[in-house]
C-alpha positions as CSV (number, residue, x, y, z in Angstrom):
1,M,7.3,2.0,10.6
2,A,8.7,1.7,7.1
3,T,10.0,4.4,4.8
4,T,8.8,5.1,1.4
5,K,12.3,3.9,-0.2
6,E,12.0,0.7,1.8
7,L,8.0,-0.1,0.9
8,R,9.5,0.6,-2.9
9,E,11.5,-2.3,-2.5
10,L,8.8,-4.9,-1.6
11,N,6.9,-6.6,-4.3
12,A,3.2,-6.1,-5.0
13,D,2.3,-9.1,-3.0
14,D,4.2,-8.1,0.1
15,L,2.6,-4.7,-0.2
16,A,-0.9,-6.1,-0.2
17,R,0.0,-8.3,2.9
18,R,1.2,-5.0,4.8
19,A,-1.8,-3.3,3.6
20,T,-4.2,-6.2,5.2
21,E,-1.9,-6.0,8.1
22,M,-2.3,-2.3,8.7
23,R,-6.0,-2.3,8.3
24,Q,-6.3,-5.1,11.0
25,T,-4.2,-2.7,13.1
26,L,-6.5,0.2,12.6
27,F,-9.5,-1.9,13.4
28,Q,-7.5,-3.2,16.7
29,D,-6.9,0.9,17.4
30,Q,-10.5,1.7,16.6
31,L,-11.7,-1.0,19.2
32,K,-9.2,0.2,22.0
33,L,-10.2,3.7,21.1
34,K,-13.8,3.0,21.8
35,T,-13.2,0.9,25.0
36,G,-10.5,3.4,26.5
37,A,-7.8,1.0,26.3
38,L,-5.9,2.9,23.5
39,D,-2.6,4.0,25.5
40,N,-1.2,6.4,22.7
41,P,-3.9,8.0,20.3
42,S,-1.0,9.3,18.1
43,E,0.0,5.8,17.4
44,R,-3.5,5.3,15.5
45,T,-2.5,8.3,13.3
46,G,1.0,6.8,12.5
47,H,-1.0,3.6,11.6
48,K,-3.1,5.6,8.9
49,R,-0.1,7.4,7.5
50,E,1.5,4.0,7.4
51,L,-1.6,2.3,5.3
52,A,-1.5,5.4,3.1
53,R,2.0,5.0,2.3
54,V,1.4,1.4,1.5
55,L,-1.4,1.9,-0.6
56,T,0.3,4.8,-2.6
57,V,3.3,2.6,-3.5
58,L,1.0,-0.1,-4.4
59,N,-1.0,1.9,-6.7
60,E,2.3,3.3,-8.2
61,K,3.3,-0.4,-8.9
62,K,0.1,-1.2,-10.4
63,K,0.3,1.8,-12.5
64,V,4.0,1.2,-13.7
65,A,3.0,-2.4,-14.8
66,L,-0.3,-1.2,-16.7
67,D,1.7,1.1,-18.4
68,A,4.4,-1.3,-19.6
69,K,1.6,-3.9,-20.5
70,R,0.0,-1.1,-22.9
71,A,3.1,-0.2,-24.1
72,A,4.1,-3.8,-25.0
73,A,0.6,-4.3,-26.5
74,Q,1.1,-1.1,-28.5
75,T,4.5,-2.2,-29.8
76,K,3.3,-5.5,-31.0
77,K,0.2,-3.7,-32.6
78,V,2.6,-1.4,-34.6
79,Q,4.9,-4.5,-35.7
80,N,2.0,-6.3,-36.9
81,G,1.0,-3.6,-38.7
């Protein structure tokens, strides 16, 4: 499990890839839960939390990029007059 600090160091593509992997892991956990093969149910909870962390950091990065894009557009608009 990665800490939030470690996740913030990753780029958006890596975070998206990690989110996909975590979704697949959760799907496998769900199958194991239904078939009774899940050894440690608390791992599923940890996987859910990890996915939430990844998605939170990914959304933060998208918001920062969008804000920067808007600021650049606003600056360009003001300069052009």
